[in-house]
C-alpha positions as CSV (number, residue, x, y, z in Angstrom):
1,M,-8.8,175.5,54.5
2,A,-7.3,172.3,55.7
3,T,-9.2,170.0,58.1
4,T,-7.6,168.0,60.8
5,F,-8.6,164.7,59.0
6,Q,-6.4,165.5,55.9
7,S,-3.3,165.0,58.0
8,F,-4.1,161.3,58.3
9,S,-2.5,159.1,55.5
10,P,-4.7,156.5,53.9
11,D,-2.9,153.6,55.5
12,W,-3.2,155.0,59.2
13,W,-4.5,151.7,60.5
14,S,-1.3,149.9,59.4
15,Q,0.7,152.6,61.2
16,V,-1.5,152.1,64.4
17,L,-0.7,148.3,64.1
18,K,3.0,148.9,64.0
19,E,3.1,151.4,66.9
20,F,0.3,150.4,69.3
21,E,0.8,147.2,71.1
22,P,-2.8,146.7,72.3
23,A,-4.0,147.1,68.7
24,Q,-1.6,144.2,67.7
25,Y,-2.7,142.1,70.6
26,Y,-6.5,142.4,70.2
27,S,-6.3,142.0,66.3
28,S,-3.8,139.1,66.1
29,Y,-5.1,136.2,64.0
30,A,-3.7,133.5,66.2
31,G,-5.2,135.2,69.5
32,L,-8.7,135.7,67.8
33,D,-8.7,132.1,66.5
34,F,-7.9,130.9,70.0
35,A,-10.5,133.2,71.6
36,G,-13.2,132.3,69.1
37,R,-13.5,128.7,70.3
38,S,-15.4,129.2,73.6
39,P,-16.6,132.1,75.9
40,R,-14.0,131.0,78.5
41,R,-11.2,131.1,76.0
42,R,-12.4,134.6,75.0
43,R,-12.3,135.8,78.6
44,F,-8.9,134.4,79.0
45,F,-7.7,136.1,75.9
46,E,-9.2,139.4,77.1
47,D,-7.6,139.1,80.5
48,A,-4.1,137.9,79.4
49,Y,-2.8,141.0,77.7
50,Q,-0.6,142.1,80.6
51,D,0.8,138.6,80.9
52,I,1.6,138.3,77.3
53,T,3.4,141.7,77.0
54,Q,5.4,140.8,80.1
55,D,6.5,137.6,78.5
56,Y,7.3,139.5,75.2
57,Y,9.4,142.1,77.1
58,Q,11.3,139.2,78.9
59,S,12.0,137.4,75.6
60,A,13.0,140.7,73.9
61,G,15.3,141.5,76.8
62,T,16.8,138.1,76.7
63,A,17.4,138.3,72.9
64,M,19.1,141.8,73.3
65,R,21.4,140.5,76.0
66,Q,22.5,137.7,73.8
67,G,23.2,140.1,70.8
68,E,20.2,138.9,68.8
69,E,17.6,140.9,67.1
70,P,14.4,140.6,69.2
71,V,11.2,139.7,67.2
72,S,8.4,142.2,66.8
73,F,5.5,142.0,69.2
74,Q,3.2,141.0,66.2
75,E,5.5,138.0,65.3
76,F,5.7,137.1,69.0
77,L,1.9,136.8,69.1
78,E,1.8,134.5,66.0
79,T,4.3,132.1,67.7
80,N,2.7,132.3,71.2
81,P,1.4,129.0,72.4
82,W,-2.2,130.0,73.4
83,T,-3.5,126.6,74.0
84,A,-0.5,125.5,76.1
85,R,-0.8,128.7,78.1
86,Y,-4.4,128.1,78.6
87,G,-3.9,124.4,79.5
88,R,-1.4,125.4,82.4
89,L,-4.2,127.1,84.2
90,P,-5.8,125.3,87.1
91,Q,-9.3,123.7,86.4
92,T,-11.0,126.2,88.5
93,A,-9.6,129.1,86.4
94,R,-10.6,127.4,83.3
95,G,-14.1,126.7,84.6
96,T,-13.9,123.0,84.2
97,T,-14.3,121.1,87.5
98,G,-15.7,117.8,88.4
99,M,-18.7,119.5,90.2
100,M,-20.3,120.4,86.9
101,A,-20.6,116.9,85.7
102,N,-20.8,115.3,89.2
103,P,-23.0,117.5,91.4
104,R,-23.1,116.9,95.1
105,T,-26.0,114.9,96.3
106,R,-25.3,114.9,99.8
107,F,-27.9,117.7,100.5
108,L,-30.5,116.9,98.0
109,F,-32.5,114.8,100.3
110,N,-32.0,116.9,103.5
111,Y,-35.4,117.4,105.2
């Protein structure tokens, strides 16, 4: 009697990585290296999936219109400039404002 688990091939995870874009995104070496540097970068990495896939589809469509072979999503993730994308965020989105280093003292001595 055959079980349902016998239909899986031994390398099923590599097949999932080829077919399922969220698995490629959340397991990419470049993205995980970027996200491991700080909690704010990890939050950015976790929230940026939709923006990254939109940029990938845009670059793939541009390549197809020009008659070129589009790169795979995994290759796109390895060449994606995570630090530059994070650096373009405003300071408040990155969590780095002058208020953390220079707190307001106007109301400290308000009696």
